[in-house]
C-alpha positions in Angstrom: 1.4 -8.0 -7.1 -1.5 -5.8 -6.1 -2.6 -2.7 -7.9 -4.5 -0.2 -5.6 -5.4 3.5 -5.9 -2.7 6.2 -5.5 -2.6 7.0 -1.8 -3.2 10.5 -0.2 -0.1 12.2 1.3 0.4 12.0 5.0 -0.5 15.7 5.0 -4.1 14.7 3.8 -4.4 11.5 5.7 -4.8 13.1 9.2 -7.0 15.9 10.6 -7.1 17.5 14.0 -10.3 17.9 15.9 -10.7 20.2 18.9 -12.5 18.4 21.8 -12.7 20.9 24.6 -9.2 21.7 25.7 -7.8 18.7 23.9 -7.0 18.1 20.3 -7.4 14.6 18.7 -5.7 13.6 15.6 -8.0 11.3 13.5 -7.8 9.8 10.0 -9.4 12.2 7.6 -12.4 11.5 5.5 -10.1 11.2 2.5 -8.0 8.7 4.5 -11.0 6.6 5.4 -12.2 6.7 1.7 -8.7 5.6 0.6 -8.8 2.6 3.0 -12.1 1.5 1.5 -10.8 2.0 -2.0 -7.9 -0.3 -1.3 -10.2 -2.9 0.3 -12.3 -2.7 -2.9 -9.2 -3.1 -5.2 -8.0 -6.1 -3.2 -11.4 -7.7 -3.6 -10.9 -7.4 -7.4 -7.8 -9.6 -6.9 -10.1 -12.1 -5.1 -8.1 -11.8 -2.0 -9.3 -13.7 0.9 -6.9 -14.9 3.5 -5.6 -14.9 7.0 -3.3 -11.9 7.8 0.4 -12.5 7.3 2.3 -12.8 10.5 5.9 -13.3 9.1 8.6 -10.7 8.7 8.0 -9.0 5.4 9.6 -7.2 2.5 7.4 -4.7 0.6 8.2 -3.1 -2.7 5.9 -0.3 -3.8 5.9 1.4 -7.2 4.0 4.7 -7.1 2.6 5.8 -10.4 1.5 9.5 -9.7 -1.6 10.9 -11.4 0.3 13.9 -12.7 3.8 15.6 -12.9 3.6 17.6 -9.7 6.6 17.4 -7.5 6.0 14.9 -4.5 8.0 13.5 -1.8 7.7 9.7 -2.1 8.0 9.1 1.7 4.7 11.1 2.3 2.6 8.3 0.8 3.8 5.2 2.6 1.7 5.7 5.8 -1.7 5.8 4.1 -0.8 2.9 1.9 0.7 0.6 4.5 -2.1 1.5 7.0 -4.8 0.6 4.3 -3.1 -2.8 3.9 -3.2 -3.3 7.7 -6.9 -2.3 7.7 -7.6 -4.8 5.0 -5.9 -7.5 7.1 -3.2 -8.3 4.5 -0.9 -8.4 7.5 -1.4 -8.2 11.2 0.6 -5.0 11.6 2.9 -3.0 9.3 5.5 -3.3 12.0 6.2 -6.7 10.4 7.8 -5.0 7.4 11.6 -5.2 7.8 12.4 -3.9 4.3 10.4 -1.2 2.4 11.3 0.0 -1.0 9.4 2.8 -2.7 9.9 3.6 -6.4 8.6 6.4 -8.5 7.0 5.0 -11.6 5.8 6.8 -14.6 2.9 9.2 -14.5 -0.3 7.3 -15.0 -3.8 8.9 -14.8 -5.5 8.5 -12.4 -2.5 7.3 -10.4 -2.0 4.0 -8.7 0.3 2.0 -6.4 1.6 -1.5 -7.2 2.5 -3.5 -4.2 4.7 -6.6 -4.1 4.9 -8.5 -0.8 7.4 -11.0 0.2 8.3 -13.1 3.2 11.7 -12.8 4.6 12.6 -16.5 5.2 14.9 -15.9 8.2 16.7 -13.0 9.9 19.9 -13.8 8.0 18.3 -14.3 4.6 16.7 -11.6 2.4 15.2 -13.6 -0.4 11.5 -12.9 -1.3 8.9 -15.5 -1.8 6.9 -14.4 -4.8 3.4 -13.1 -4.0 1.8 -16.3 -5.4 3.8 -18.3 -3.0 2.2 -16.7 0.0 -1.3 -17.4 -1.3 -2.1 -14.0 -2.7 -1.2 -12.2 -5.9 -2.4 -12.8 -9.4 -2.4 -11.0 -12.6 -3.8 -7.5 -12.7 -6.9 -7.1 -14.6 -8.8 -4.5 -16.6 -7.1 -1.2 -17.2 -4.3 -2.1 -14.8 -2.5 -4.4 -17.1 0.4 -2.0 -17.8 3.7 -2.6 -16.0 4.1 -0.7 -12.8 7.5 0.9 -13.2 10.7 1.2 -14.8 11.9 -2.4 -13.9 
């Protein structure tokens, strides 16, 4: 399991830039900073590997920083893109199953990510994160459980 910072919403992840008559949509400064924060958090886990190329199942527990009302689906894009940017997997298109769970409020907020390999198209068992050469215990102030499991 990987513990990374709480992602920005998709509404904060993109920005539009006028370029003459055209408008380009780019990753915002906050989105770029988030990607770097995820990369730093993965380094804490001593993650060094080749990107995964198998079909994947991902389970995300989001611990929001406060009690504001949030749509969970607005946070997946920044989180999954950050893992792609960090080369955890070749492309987030490899994810066949995605589960997002709202965990308890936890300041400053975080996302706990579990990654499993789907063995074959007809099976849905997950290889534990340690079996794919990653994962490890969380450290420091991130030792609390991620959600209501």
